[in-house]
All heavy atoms as a GROMACS GRO file, in nm:
protein
  601
    1MET      N    1  -0.547  -0.545  -1.853
    1MET     CA    2  -0.519  -0.554  -1.712
    1MET      C    3  -0.644  -0.607  -1.642
    1MET      O    4  -0.754  -0.558  -1.663
    1MET     CB    5  -0.480  -0.416  -1.659
    1MET     CG    6  -0.457  -0.413  -1.510
    1MET     SD    7  -0.417  -0.250  -1.442
    1MET     CE    8  -0.263  -0.216  -1.520
    2SER      N    9  -0.625  -0.705  -1.556
    2SER     CA   10  -0.738  -0.762  -1.484
    2SER      C   11  -0.781  -0.670  -1.370
    2SER      O   12  -0.708  -0.578  -1.331
    2SER     CB   13  -0.702  -0.899  -1.428
    2SER     OG   14  -0.615  -0.885  -1.317
    3ILE      N   15  -0.899  -0.696  -1.317
    3ILE     CA   16  -0.949  -0.617  -1.205
    3ILE      C   17  -0.856  -0.630  -1.085
    3ILE      O   18  -0.828  -0.533  -1.016
    3ILE     CB   19  -1.093  -0.660  -1.169
    3ILE    CG1   20  -1.187  -0.621  -1.282
    3ILE    CG2   21  -1.138  -0.598  -1.038
    3ILE    CD1   22  -1.327  -0.674  -1.269
    4ASP      N   23  -0.806  -0.752  -1.060
    4ASP     CA   24  -0.715  -0.774  -0.948
    4ASP      C   25  -0.587  -0.693  -0.964
    4ASP      O   26  -0.539  -0.632  -0.868
    4ASP     CB   27  -0.680  -0.922  -0.932
    4ASP     CG   28  -0.796  -1.002  -0.877
    4ASP    OD1   29  -0.888  -0.943  -0.818
    4ASP    OD2   30  -0.795  -1.125  -0.894
    5GLU      N   31  -0.530  -0.693  -1.084
    5GLU     CA   32  -0.408  -0.616  -1.109
    5GLU      C   33  -0.434  -0.467  -1.092
    5GLU      O   34  -0.350  -0.395  -1.038
    5GLU     CB   35  -0.353  -0.645  -1.249
    5GLU     CG   36  -0.299  -0.784  -1.266
    5GLU     CD   37  -0.268  -0.816  -1.412
    5GLU    OE1   38  -0.330  -0.754  -1.502
    5GLU    OE2   39  -0.182  -0.901  -1.434
    6HIS      N   40  -0.550  -0.423  -1.139
    6HIS     CA   41  -0.585  -0.282  -1.126
    6HIS      C   42  -0.594  -0.243  -0.979
    6HIS      O   43  -0.546  -0.137  -0.939
    6HIS     CB   44  -0.718  -0.253  -1.198
    6HIS     CG   45  -0.765  -0.113  -1.179
    6HIS    ND1   46  -0.704  -0.006  -1.240
    6HIS    CD2   47  -0.865  -0.061  -1.105
    6HIS    CE1   48  -0.765   0.106  -1.204
    6HIS    NE2   49  -0.863   0.074  -1.123
    7ARG      N   50  -0.657  -0.328  -0.899
    7ARG     CA   51  -0.671  -0.298  -0.756
    7ARG      C   52  -0.534  -0.292  -0.688
    7ARG      O   53  -0.508  -0.202  -0.609
    7ARG     CB   54  -0.759  -0.402  -0.688
    7ARG     CG   55  -0.780  -0.370  -0.540
    7ARG     CD   56  -0.870  -0.468  -0.472
    7ARG     NE   57  -1.005  -0.447  -0.520
    7ARG     CZ   58  -1.104  -0.533  -0.503
    7ARG    NH1   59  -1.082  -0.647  -0.443
    7ARG    NH2   60  -1.224  -0.507  -0.547
    8THR      N   61  -0.448  -0.386  -0.721
    8THR     CA   62  -0.314  -0.388  -0.663
    8THR      C   63  -0.239  -0.260  -0.701
    8THR      O   64  -0.176  -0.196  -0.616
    8THR     CB   65  -0.235  -0.512  -0.708
    8THR    OG1   66  -0.311  -0.629  -0.674
    8THR    CG2   67  -0.099  -0.519  -0.643
    9ASP      N   68  -0.248  -0.221  -0.827
    9ASP     CA   69  -0.182  -0.099  -0.873
    9ASP      C   70  -0.240   0.025  -0.806
    9ASP      O   71  -0.169   0.120  -0.775
    9ASP     CB   72  -0.192  -0.086  -1.025
    9ASP     CG   73  -0.107  -0.189  -1.098
    9ASP    OD1   74  -0.017  -0.251  -1.035
    9ASP    OD2   75  -0.130  -0.209  -1.219
   10GLU      N   76  -0.371   0.023  -0.784
   10GLU     CA   77  -0.438   0.135  -0.717
   10GLU      C   78  -0.387   0.149  -0.573
   10GLU      O   79  -0.356   0.260  -0.528
   10GLU     CB   80  -0.589   0.113  -0.718
   10GLU     CG   81  -0.667   0.223  -0.653
   10GLU     CD   82  -0.816   0.198  -0.654
   10GLU    OE1   83  -0.858   0.082  -0.673
   10GLU    OE2   84  -0.890   0.294  -0.634
   11ILE      N   85  -0.376   0.038  -0.503
   11ILE     CA   86  -0.324   0.040  -0.366
   11ILE      C   87  -0.180   0.089  -0.365
   11ILE      O   88  -0.141   0.171  -0.281
   11ILE     CB   89  -0.333  -0.101  -0.301
   11ILE    CG1   90  -0.478  -0.146  -0.289
   11ILE    CG2   91  -0.262  -0.105  -0.166
   11ILE    CD1   92  -0.563  -0.066  -0.194
   12TYR      N   93  -0.101   0.043  -0.460
   12TYR     CA   94   0.039   0.086  -0.468
   12TYR      C   95   0.048   0.237  -0.495
   12TYR      O   96   0.132   0.306  -0.437
   12TYR     CB   97   0.114   0.006  -0.575
   12TYR     CG   98   0.262   0.031  -0.576
   12TYR    CD1   99   0.338   0.018  -0.461
   12TYR    CD2  100   0.328   0.067  -0.693
   12TYR    CE1  101   0.474   0.040  -0.461
   12TYR    CE2  102   0.464   0.089  -0.695
   12TYR     CZ  103   0.537   0.075  -0.579
   12TYR     OH  104   0.672   0.098  -0.580
   13ALA      N  105  -0.040   0.288  -0.579
   13ALA     CA  106  -0.042   0.433  -0.606
   13ALA      C  107  -0.076   0.511  -0.479
   13ALA      O  108  -0.016   0.617  -0.453
   13ALA     CB  109  -0.142   0.464  -0.716
   14VAL      N  110  -0.168   0.461  -0.400
   14VAL     CA  111  -0.202   0.527  -0.273
   14VAL      C  112  -0.080   0.526  -0.180
   14VAL      O  113  -0.048   0.627  -0.117
   14VAL     CB  114  -0.323   0.459  -0.206
   14VAL    CG1  115  -0.343   0.509  -0.063
   14VAL    CG2  116  -0.449   0.480  -0.288
   15ILE      N  117  -0.012   0.413  -0.174
   15ILE     CA  118   0.108   0.404  -0.090
   15ILE      C  119   0.212   0.504  -0.137
   15ILE      O  120   0.272   0.576  -0.055
   15ILE     CB  121   0.164   0.260  -0.092
   15ILE    CG1  122   0.069   0.165  -0.020
   15ILE    CG2  123   0.304   0.255  -0.032
   15ILE    CD1  124   0.098   0.018  -0.040
   16ARG      N  125   0.236   0.511  -0.268
   16ARG     CA  126   0.334   0.606  -0.322
   16ARG      C  127   0.295   0.749  -0.285
   16ARG      O  128   0.379   0.831  -0.253
   16ARG     CB  129   0.346   0.591  -0.473
   16ARG     CG  130   0.391   0.456  -0.524
   16ARG     CD  131   0.530   0.419  -0.499
   16ARG     NE  132   0.626   0.514  -0.547
   16ARG     CZ  133   0.757   0.495  -0.539
   16ARG    NH1  134   0.803   0.383  -0.490
   16ARG    NH2  135   0.841   0.584  -0.580
   17SER      N  136   0.166   0.778  -0.288
   17SER     CA  137   0.117   0.910  -0.253
   17SER      C  138   0.141   0.939  -0.104
   17SER      O  139   0.185   1.049  -0.068
   17SER     CB  140  -0.031   0.922  -0.286
   17SER     OG  141  -0.083   1.045  -0.245
   18LEU      N  142   0.112   0.842  -0.020
   18LEU     CA  143   0.136   0.859   0.124
   18LEU      C  144   0.284   0.886   0.152
   18LEU      O  145   0.318   0.976   0.227
   18LEU     CB  146   0.090   0.735   0.201
   18LEU     CG  147  -0.060   0.711   0.213
   18LEU    CD1  148  -0.087   0.572   0.269
   18LEU    CD2  149  -0.124   0.818   0.298
   19VAL      N  150   0.369   0.806   0.089
   19VAL     CA  151   0.513   0.822   0.109
   19VAL      C  152   0.560   0.955   0.051
   19VAL      O  153   0.643   1.025   0.111
   19VAL     CB  154   0.590   0.702   0.048
   19VAL    CG1  155   0.739   0.727   0.047
   19VAL    CG2  156   0.557   0.574   0.125
   20GLY      N  157   0.504   0.994  -0.063
   20GLY     CA  158   0.540   1.120  -0.124
   20GLY      C  159   0.503   1.241  -0.039
   20GLY      O  160   0.565   1.346  -0.048
   21SER      N  161   0.403   1.224   0.046
   21SER     CA  162   0.362   1.334   0.134
   21SER      C  163   0.427   1.326   0.271
   21SER      O  164   0.386   1.395   0.363
   21SER     CB  165   0.210   1.339   0.146
   21SER     OG  166   0.161   1.224   0.209
   22GLY      N  167   0.528   1.239   0.283
   22GLY     CA  168   0.607   1.237   0.406
   22GLY      C  169   0.584   1.122   0.501
   22GLY      O  170   0.649   1.112   0.604
   23THR      N  171   0.493   1.033   0.470
   23THR     CA  172   0.466   0.918   0.555
   23THR      C  173   0.577   0.815   0.537
   23THR      O  174   0.602   0.770   0.426
   23THR     CB  175   0.330   0.854   0.521
   23THR    OG1  176   0.229   0.952   0.537
   23THR    CG2  177   0.301   0.736   0.609
   24GLN      N  178   0.645   0.779   0.644
   24GLN     CA  179   0.752   0.680   0.635
   24GLN      C  180   0.699   0.537   0.646
   24GLN      O  181   0.746   0.448   0.578
   24GLN     CB  182   0.857   0.705   0.744
   24GLN     CG  183   0.932   0.835   0.726
   24GLN     CD  184   1.006   0.841   0.593
   24GLN    OE1  185   1.075   0.747   0.556
   24GLN    NE2  186   0.990   0.950   0.522
   25SER      N  187   0.604   0.518   0.735
   25SER     CA  188   0.544   0.386   0.751
   25SER      C  189   0.392   0.402   0.752
   25SER      O  190   0.341   0.510   0.783
   25SER     CB  191   0.592   0.318   0.879
   25SER     OG  192   0.555   0.393   0.992
   26PHE      N  193   0.324   0.298   0.714
   26PHE     CA  194   0.179   0.306   0.700
   26PHE      C  195   0.116   0.174   0.741
   26PHE      O  196   0.181   0.071   0.748
   26PHE     CB  197   0.141   0.342   0.556
   26PHE     CG  198   0.205   0.252   0.454
   26PHE    CD1  199   0.143   0.136   0.413
   26PHE    CD2  200   0.329   0.283   0.402
   26PHE    CE1  201   0.203   0.051   0.321
   26PHE    CE2  202   0.391   0.199   0.310
   26PHE     CZ  203   0.328   0.084   0.269
   27ARG      N  204  -0.011   0.182   0.768
   27ARG     CA  205  -0.091   0.065   0.806
   27ARG      C  206  -0.211   0.058   0.712
   27ARG      O  207  -0.242   0.156   0.643
   27ARG     CB  208  -0.137   0.077   0.950
   27ARG     CG  209  -0.023   0.074   1.049
   27ARG     CD  210  -0.077   0.088   1.192
   27ARG     NE  211   0.030   0.091   1.287
   27ARG     CZ  212   0.086  -0.017   1.342
   27ARG    NH1  213   0.042  -0.136   1.308
   27ARG    NH2  214   0.183  -0.006   1.429
   28PRO      N  215  -0.280  -0.054   0.709
   28PRO     CA  216  -0.397  -0.065   0.622
   28PRO      C  217  -0.499   0.047   0.643
   28PRO      O  218  -0.562   0.093   0.548
   28PRO     CB  219  -0.455  -0.201   0.658
   28PRO     CG  220  -0.337  -0.281   0.702
   28PRO     CD  221  -0.250  -0.182   0.775
   29GLY      N  222  -0.512   0.094   0.765
   29GLY     CA  223  -0.607   0.202   0.794
   29GLY      C  224  -0.574   0.331   0.720
   29GLY      O  225  -0.665   0.405   0.679
   30HIS      N  226  -0.446   0.360   0.704
   30HIS     CA  227  -0.406   0.480   0.630
   30HIS      C  228  -0.453   0.470   0.485
   30HIS      O  229  -0.501   0.567   0.426
   30HIS     CB  230  -0.254   0.498   0.633
   30HIS     CG  231  -0.200   0.525   0.769
   30HIS    ND1  232  -0.113   0.439   0.831
   30HIS    CD2  233  -0.222   0.628   0.854
   30HIS    CE1  234  -0.083   0.488   0.950
   30HIS    NE2  235  -0.148   0.602   0.966
   31ILE      N  236  -0.438   0.352   0.429
   31ILE     CA  237  -0.480   0.329   0.290
   31ILE      C  238  -0.632   0.336   0.280
   31ILE      O  239  -0.686   0.397   0.188
   31ILE     CB  240  -0.425   0.195   0.238
   31ILE    CG1  241  -0.272   0.200   0.238
   31ILE    CG2  242  -0.480   0.162   0.101
   31ILE    CD1  243  -0.205   0.066   0.223
   32ALA      N  244  -0.701   0.276   0.376
   32ALA     CA  245  -0.848   0.279   0.377
   32ALA      C  246  -0.898   0.423   0.384
   32ALA      O  247  -0.993   0.459   0.312
   32ALA     CB  248  -0.902   0.198   0.495
   33ASP      N  249  -0.836   0.505   0.467
   33ASP     CA  250  -0.877   0.645   0.478
   33ASP      C  251  -0.858   0.718   0.346
   33ASP      O  252  -0.946   0.793   0.302
   33ASP     CB  253  -0.796   0.716   0.588
   33ASP     CG  254  -0.832   0.670   0.727
   33ASP    OD1  255  -0.938   0.607   0.745
   33ASP    OD2  256  -0.753   0.699   0.820
   34ALA      N  257  -0.744   0.696   0.281
   34ALA     CA  258  -0.715   0.763   0.154
   34ALA      C  259  -0.814   0.719   0.046
   34ALA      O  260  -0.863   0.802  -0.031
   34ALA     CB  261  -0.572   0.734   0.110
   35LEU      N  262  -0.846   0.592   0.041
   35LEU     CA  263  -0.941   0.541  -0.058
   35LEU      C  264  -1.082   0.594  -0.030
   35LEU      O  265  -1.155   0.627  -0.124
   35LEU     CB  266  -0.940   0.389  -0.060
   35LEU     CG  267  -0.815   0.325  -0.119
   35LEU    CD1  268  -0.817   0.174  -0.096
   35LEU    CD2  269  -0.803   0.356  -0.267
   36ARG      N  270  -1.118   0.602   0.096
   36ARG     CA  271  -1.250   0.653   0.133
   36ARG      C  272  -1.265   0.799   0.088
   36ARG      O  273  -1.370   0.840   0.040
   36ARG     CB  274  -1.271   0.640   0.284
   36ARG     CG  275  -1.414   0.650   0.328
   36ARG     CD  276  -1.433   0.622   0.477
   36ARG     NE  277  -1.376   0.496   0.519
   36ARG     CZ  278  -1.269   0.481   0.597
   36ARG    NH1  279  -1.206   0.587   0.643
   36ARG    NH2  280  -1.225   0.362   0.631
   37GLU      N  281  -1.158   0.876   0.103
   37GLU     CA  282  -1.161   1.017   0.063
   37GLU      C  283  -1.183   1.033  -0.088
   37GLU      O  284  -1.238   1.134  -0.130
   37GLU     CB  285  -1.032   1.087   0.104
   37GLU     CG  286  -1.020   1.109   0.252
   37GLU     CD  287  -0.886   1.168   0.293
   37GLU    OE1  288  -0.807   1.209   0.205
   37GLU    OE2  289  -0.861   1.172   0.414
   38THR      N  290  -1.139   0.936  -0.166
   38THR     CA  291  -1.156   0.944  -0.312
   38THR      C  292  -1.286   0.876  -0.358
   38THR      O  293  -1.310   0.867  -0.477
   38THR     CB  294  -1.037   0.879  -0.386
   38THR    OG1  295  -1.031   0.739  -0.355
   38THR    CG2  296  -0.907   0.946  -0.350
   39GLY      N  297  -1.365   0.826  -0.263
   39GLY     CA  298  -1.491   0.763  -0.298
   39GLY      C  299  -1.478   0.620  -0.344
   39GLY      O  300  -1.568   0.567  -0.408
   40GLU      N  301  -1.364   0.556  -0.315
   40GLU     CA  302  -1.340   0.418  -0.355
   40GLU      C  303  -1.300   0.332  -0.234
   40GLU      O  304  -1.191   0.277  -0.230
   40GLU     CB  305  -1.230   0.413  -0.460
   40GLU     CG  306  -1.263   0.491  -0.586
   40GLU     CD  307  -1.152   0.484  -0.688
   40GLU    OE1  308  -1.089   0.378  -0.701
   40GLU    OE2  309  -1.130   0.586  -0.754
   41PRO      N  310  -1.389   0.322  -0.137
   41PRO     CA  311  -1.352   0.249  -0.015
   41PRO      C  312  -1.333   0.099  -0.039
   41PRO      O  313  -1.395   0.040  -0.126
   41PRO     CB  314  -1.471   0.274   0.078
   41PRO     CG  315  -1.586   0.297  -0.014
   41PRO     CD  316  -1.527   0.367  -0.136
   42LEU      N  317  -1.243   0.042   0.038
   42LEU     CA  318  -1.221  -0.103   0.041
   42LEU      C  319  -1.222  -0.147   0.186
   42LEU      O  320  -1.186  -0.070   0.276
   42LEU     CB  321  -1.085  -0.140  -0.020
   42LEU     CG  322  -1.070  -0.138  -0.171
   42LEU    CD1  323  -0.927  -0.172  -0.208
   42LEU    CD2  324  -1.165  -0.235  -0.237
   43LEU      N  325  -1.258  -0.270   0.208
   43LEU     CA  326  -1.253  -0.325   0.343
   43LEU      C  327  -1.109  -0.356   0.381
   43LEU      O  328  -1.024  -0.382   0.294
   43LEU     CB  329  -1.338  -0.452   0.350
   43LEU     CG  330  -1.487  -0.433   0.321
   43LEU    CD1  331  -1.554  -0.568   0.311
   43LEU    CD2  332  -1.552  -0.347   0.428
   44THR      N  333  -1.081  -0.354   0.510
   44THR     CA  334  -0.945  -0.375   0.558
   44THR      C  335  -0.889  -0.508   0.512
   44THR      O  336  -0.772  -0.517   0.473
   44THR     CB  337  -0.940  -0.364   0.712
   44THR    OG1  338  -0.990  -0.236   0.750
   44THR    CG2  339  -0.798  -0.378   0.763
   45TRP      N  340  -0.970  -0.613   0.512
   45TRP     CA  341  -0.918  -0.744   0.471
   45TRP      C  342  -0.880  -0.744   0.324
   45TRP      O  343  -0.787  -0.813   0.284
   45TRP     CB  344  -1.017  -0.857   0.505
   45TRP     CG  345  -1.146  -0.854   0.430
   45TRP    CD1  346  -1.263  -0.795   0.469
   45TRP    CD2  347  -1.172  -0.912   0.302
   45TRP    NE1  348  -1.360  -0.813   0.373
   45TRP    CE2  349  -1.307  -0.885   0.269
   45TRP    CE3  350  -1.096  -0.984   0.211
   45TRP    CZ2  351  -1.366  -0.927   0.150
   45TRP    CZ3  352  -1.156  -1.027   0.093
   45TRP    CH2  353  -1.289  -0.998   0.064
   46GLU      N  354  -0.951  -0.664   0.242
   46GLU     CA  355  -0.915  -0.654   0.101
   46GLU      C  356  -0.780  -0.582   0.085
   46GLU      O  357  -0.697  -0.621   0.004
   46GLU     CB  358  -1.023  -0.578   0.023
   46GLU     CG  359  -1.155  -0.652   0.014
   46GLU     CD  360  -1.264  -0.567  -0.049
   46GLU    OE1  361  -1.297  -0.462   0.006
   46GLU    OE2  362  -1.313  -0.609  -0.156
   47ILE      N  363  -0.762  -0.478   0.164
   47ILE     CA  364  -0.636  -0.402   0.160
   47ILE      C  365  -0.522  -0.491   0.207
   47ILE      O  366  -0.414  -0.493   0.145
   47ILE     CB  367  -0.648  -0.274   0.245
   47ILE    CG1  368  -0.750  -0.179   0.182
   47ILE    CG2  369  -0.511  -0.207   0.261
   47ILE    CD1  370  -0.790  -0.063   0.267
   48ARG      N  371  -0.543  -0.567   0.311
   48ARG     CA  372  -0.437  -0.657   0.360
   48ARG      C  373  -0.397  -0.759   0.253
   48ARG      O  374  -0.281  -0.792   0.238
   48ARG     CB  375  -0.482  -0.729   0.487
   48ARG     CG  376  -0.484  -0.640   0.608
   48ARG     CD  377  -0.517  -0.721   0.733
   48ARG     NE  378  -0.536  -0.636   0.847
   48ARG     CZ  379  -0.438  -0.593   0.925
   48ARG    NH1  380  -0.315  -0.627   0.900
   48ARG    NH2  381  -0.464  -0.516   1.028
   49GLY      N  382  -0.493  -0.807   0.178
   49GLY     CA  383  -0.463  -0.900   0.069
   49GLY      C  384  -0.376  -0.835  -0.036
   49GLY      O  385  -0.281  -0.896  -0.087
   50GLU      N  386  -0.406  -0.710  -0.070
   50GLU     CA  387  -0.326  -0.638  -0.168
   50GLU      C  388  -0.186  -0.609  -0.113
   50GLU      O  389  -0.087  -0.615  -0.187
   50GLU     CB  390  -0.395  -0.508  -0.209
   50GLU     CG  391  -0.530  -0.528  -0.276
   50GLU     CD  392  -0.525  -0.619  -0.396
   50GLU    OE1  393  -0.427  -0.614  -0.474
   50GLU    OE2  394  -0.620  -0.697  -0.415
   51LEU      N  395  -0.178  -0.581   0.016
   51LEU     CA  396  -0.046  -0.558   0.077
   51LEU      C  397   0.039  -0.685   0.070
   51LEU      O  398   0.160  -0.678   0.046
   51LEU     CB  399  -0.061  -0.510   0.221
   51LEU     CG  400  -0.122  -0.370   0.239
   51LEU    CD1  401  -0.143  -0.340   0.386
   51LEU    CD2  402  -0.038  -0.264   0.172
   52SER      N  403  -0.024  -0.800   0.085
   52SER     CA  404   0.049  -0.927   0.073
   52SER      C  405   0.105  -0.944  -0.067
   52SER      O  406   0.218  -0.989  -0.086
   52SER     CB  407  -0.042  -1.045   0.107
   52SER     OG  408  -0.078  -1.041   0.243
   53LYS      N  409   0.025  -0.907  -0.168
   53LYS     CA  410   0.072  -0.916  -0.306
   53LYS      C  411   0.189  -0.821  -0.330
   53LYS      O  412   0.288  -0.858  -0.395
   53LYS     CB  413  -0.041  -0.882  -0.404
   53LYS     CG  414  -0.151  -0.983  -0.408
   53LYS     CD  415  -0.262  -0.936  -0.500
   53LYS     CE  416  -0.384  -1.026  -0.493
   53LYS     NZ  417  -0.493  -0.975  -0.578
   54LEU      N  418   0.180  -0.700  -0.277
   54LEU     CA  419   0.287  -0.602  -0.295
   54LEU      C  420   0.413  -0.644  -0.219
   54LEU      O  421   0.525  -0.622  -0.267
   54LEU     CB  422   0.241  -0.464  -0.252
   54LEU     CG  423   0.134  -0.400  -0.341
   54LEU    CD1  424   0.073  -0.277  -0.275
   54LEU    CD2  425   0.193  -0.366  -0.477
   55GLU      N  426   0.394  -0.707  -0.106
   55GLU     CA  427   0.509  -0.758  -0.030
   55GLU      C  428   0.577  -0.870  -0.108
   55GLU      O  429   0.700  -0.877  -0.115
   55GLU     CB  430   0.465  -0.806   0.108
   55GLU     CG  431   0.579  -0.826   0.203
   55GLU     CD  432   0.533  -0.846   0.346
   55GLU    OE1  433   0.414  -0.873   0.371
   55GLU    OE2  434   0.619  -0.836   0.435
   56ALA      N  435   0.499  -0.956  -0.173
   56ALA     CA  436   0.554  -1.064  -0.254
   56ALA      C  437   0.630  -1.009  -0.375
   56ALA      O  438   0.728  -1.069  -0.420
   56ALA     CB  439   0.443  -1.158  -0.300
   57ARG      N  440   0.586  -0.895  -0.427
   57ARG     CA  441   0.656  -0.829  -0.537
   57ARG      C  442   0.787  -0.764  -0.493
   57ARG      O  443   0.869  -0.726  -0.575
   57ARG     CB  444   0.570  -0.718  -0.598
   57ARG     CG  445   0.458  -0.763  -0.683
   57ARG     CD  446   0.394  -0.641  -0.747
   57ARG     NE  447   0.270  -0.673  -0.814
   57ARG     CZ  448   0.191  -0.583  -0.868
   57ARG    NH1  449   0.221  -0.454  -0.863
   57ARG    NH2  450   0.079  -0.621  -0.928
   58GLY      N  451   0.801  -0.745  -0.361
   58GLY     CA  452   0.923  -0.685  -0.309
   58GLY      C  453   0.923  -0.534  -0.306
   58GLY      O  454   1.028  -0.473  -0.292
   59VAL      N  455   0.805  -0.471  -0.315
   59VAL     CA  456   0.801  -0.326  -0.314
   59VAL      C  457   0.766  -0.267  -0.177
   59VAL      O  458   0.790  -0.148  -0.153
   59VAL     CB  459   0.706  -0.269  -0.422
   59VAL    CG1  460   0.758  -0.301  -0.560
   59VAL    CG2  461   0.565  -0.318  -0.404
   60ILE      N  462   0.710  -0.348  -0.089
   60ILE     CA  463   0.686  -0.305   0.048
   60ILE      C  464   0.732  -0.415   0.143
   60ILE      O  465   0.748  -0.530   0.102
   60ILE     CB  466   0.537  -0.272   0.077
   60ILE    CG1  467   0.448  -0.395   0.064
   60ILE    CG2  468   0.488  -0.158  -0.011
   60ILE    CD1  469   0.306  -0.374   0.114
   61SER      N  470   0.754  -0.376   0.267
   61SER     CA  471   0.789  -0.476   0.368
   61SER      C  472   0.720  -0.439   0.499
   61SER      O  473   0.692  -0.322   0.525
   61SER     CB  474   0.940  -0.483   0.388
   61SER     OG  475   0.990  -0.360   0.434
   62ALA      N  476   0.691  -0.540   0.577
   62ALA     CA  477   0.624  -0.520   0.706
   62ALA      C  478   0.726  -0.532   0.818
   62ALA      O  479   0.814  -0.618   0.814
   62ALA     CB  480   0.514  -0.623   0.726
   63ASP      N  481   0.715  -0.444   0.915
   63ASP     CA  482   0.799  -0.451   1.034
   63ASP      C  483   0.736  -0.555   1.126
   63ASP      O  484   0.621  -0.539   1.169
   63ASP     CB  485   0.803  -0.315   1.103
   63ASP     CG  486   0.892  -0.313   1.224
   63ASP    OD1  487   0.883  -0.406   1.307
   63ASP    OD2  488   0.972  -0.218   1.235
   64PRO      N  489   0.808  -0.662   1.158
   64PRO     CA  490   0.749  -0.768   1.241
   64PRO      C  491   0.716  -0.724   1.384
   64PRO      O  492   0.632  -0.785   1.449
   64PRO     CB  493   0.855  -0.879   1.240
   64PRO     CG  494   0.982  -0.811   1.203
   64PRO     CD  495   0.945  -0.692   1.120
   65VAL      N  496   0.778  -0.619   1.431
   65VAL     CA  497   0.753  -0.572   1.567
   65VAL      C  498   0.631  -0.481   1.573
   65VAL      O  499   0.542  -0.499   1.655
   65VAL     CB  500   0.878  -0.499   1.624
   65VAL    CG1  501   0.849  -0.439   1.760
   65VAL    CG2  502   0.996  -0.593   1.629
   66THR      N  503   0.625  -0.382   1.483
   66THR     CA  504   0.516  -0.284   1.488
   66THR      C  505   0.398  -0.319   1.400
   66THR      O  506   0.288  -0.269   1.420
   66THR     CB  507   0.567  -0.145   1.445
   66THR    OG1  508   0.604  -0.150   1.306
   66THR    CG2  509   0.684  -0.099   1.529
   67GLY      N  510   0.420  -0.401   1.297
   67GLY     CA  511   0.314  -0.435   1.204
   67GLY      C  512   0.292  -0.329   1.098
   67GLY      O  513   0.205  -0.343   1.013
   68ALA      N  514   0.372  -0.222   1.102
   68ALA     CA  515   0.360  -0.116   1.001
   68ALA      C  516   0.437  -0.157   0.876
   68ALA      O  517   0.533  -0.234   0.882
   68ALA     CB  518   0.415   0.014   1.057
   69TYR      N  519   0.394  -0.105   0.764
   69TYR     CA  520   0.458  -0.132   0.636
   69TYR      C  521   0.540  -0.011   0.592
   69TYR      O  522   0.512   0.102   0.634
   69TYR     CB  523   0.352  -0.160   0.529
   69TYR     CG  524   0.276  -0.288   0.548
   69TYR    CD1  525   0.164  -0.293   0.629
   69TYR    CD2  526   0.315  -0.404   0.484
   69TYR    CE1  527   0.092  -0.411   0.647
   69TYR    CE2  528   0.244  -0.523   0.501
   69TYR     CZ  529   0.134  -0.524   0.582
   69TYR     OH  530   0.063  -0.641   0.599
   70SER      N  531   0.634  -0.034   0.504
   70SER     CA  532   0.710   0.075   0.443
   70SER      C  533   0.755   0.029   0.304
   70SER      O  534   0.757  -0.090   0.274
   70SER     CB  535   0.830   0.113   0.528
   70SER     OG  536   0.918   0.004   0.542
   71LEU      N  537   0.789   0.126   0.221
   71LEU     CA  538   0.844   0.093   0.090
   71LEU      C  539   0.982   0.033   0.109
   71LEU      O  540   1.056   0.074   0.198
   71LEU     CB  541   0.857   0.217   0.002
   71LEU     CG  542   0.732   0.271  -0.064
   71LEU    CD1  543   0.765   0.396  -0.143
   71LEU    CD2  544   0.667   0.169  -0.154
   72THR      N  545   1.017  -0.061   0.025
   72THR     CA  546   1.153  -0.117   0.031
   72THR      C  547   1.249  -0.018  -0.033
   72THR      O  548   1.209   0.074  -0.105
   72THR     CB  549   1.160  -0.251  -0.045
   72THR    OG1  550   1.126  -0.226  -0.182
   72THR    CG2  551   1.068  -0.356   0.015
   73GLU      N  552   1.377  -0.035  -0.007
   73GLU     CA  553   1.478   0.051  -0.068
   73GLU      C  554   1.471   0.044  -0.219
   73GLU      O  555   1.484   0.144  -0.288
   73GLU     CB  556   1.617   0.014  -0.018
   73GLU     CG  557   1.647   0.062   0.123
   73GLU     CD  558   1.638   0.212   0.137
   73GLU    OE1  559   1.690   0.287   0.050
   73GLU    OE2  560   1.575   0.258   0.235
   74ALA      N  561   1.451  -0.076  -0.274
   74ALA     CA  562   1.443  -0.092  -0.418
   74ALA      C  563   1.328  -0.011  -0.476
   74ALA      O  564   1.341   0.053  -0.580
   74ALA     CB  565   1.428  -0.239  -0.454
   75ALA      N  566   1.213  -0.011  -0.408
   75ALA     CA  567   1.097   0.065  -0.455
   75ALA      C  568   1.121   0.214  -0.445
   75ALA      O  569   1.077   0.291  -0.530
   75ALA     CB  570   0.972   0.025  -0.377
   76ARG      N  571   1.193   0.256  -0.344
   76ARG     CA  572   1.223   0.400  -0.328
   76ARG      C  573   1.315   0.447  -0.441
   76ARG      O  574   1.301   0.560  -0.487
   76ARG     CB  575   1.289   0.427  -0.194
   76ARG     CG  576   1.195   0.412  -0.077
   76ARG     CD  577   1.268   0.443   0.055
   76ARG     NE  578   1.187   0.408   0.168
   76ARG     CZ  579   1.093   0.487   0.221
   76ARG    NH1  580   1.071   0.605   0.169
   76ARG    NH2  581   1.024   0.447   0.325
   77LYS      N  582   1.404   0.361  -0.484
   77LYS     CA  583   1.498   0.399  -0.589
   77LYS      C  584   1.434   0.408  -0.726
   77LYS      O  585   1.477   0.485  -0.810
   77LYS     CB  586   1.615   0.300  -0.594
   77LYS     CG  587   1.705   0.310  -0.473
   77LYS     CD  588   1.817   0.208  -0.479
   77LYS     CE  589   1.900   0.216  -0.352
   77LYS     NZ  590   2.003   0.114  -0.350
   78THR      N  591   1.329   0.327  -0.748
   78THR     CA  592   1.264   0.327  -0.880
   78THR      C  593   1.164   0.442  -0.893
   78THR      O  594   1.115   0.465  -1.003
   78THR     CB  595   1.192   0.193  -0.907
   78THR    OG1  596   1.091   0.173  -0.809
   78THR    CG2  597   1.289   0.080  -0.911
   79GLY      N  598   1.137   0.507  -0.782
   79GLY     CA  599   1.051   0.626  -0.787
   79GLY      C  600   0.914   0.593  -0.824
   79GLY      O  601   0.824   0.644  -0.855
   0.00000   0.00000   0.00000
């Protein structure tokens, strides 16, 4: 697994954790806070890049009005 793939998977794991704890929608700042708490901070622009990759995979989607992200129905079903 490449470093880029690892980072994308790490961001996705944080998102799954946020959603698992009741968060319906999230923003890059939520992910940055969670990563900072684990001692693995990333800059917001890096997180946004990973969110773009996850959106291209079809596991998250952005609300065009609020700019918040959420898991897609398909991602929720795969657990």
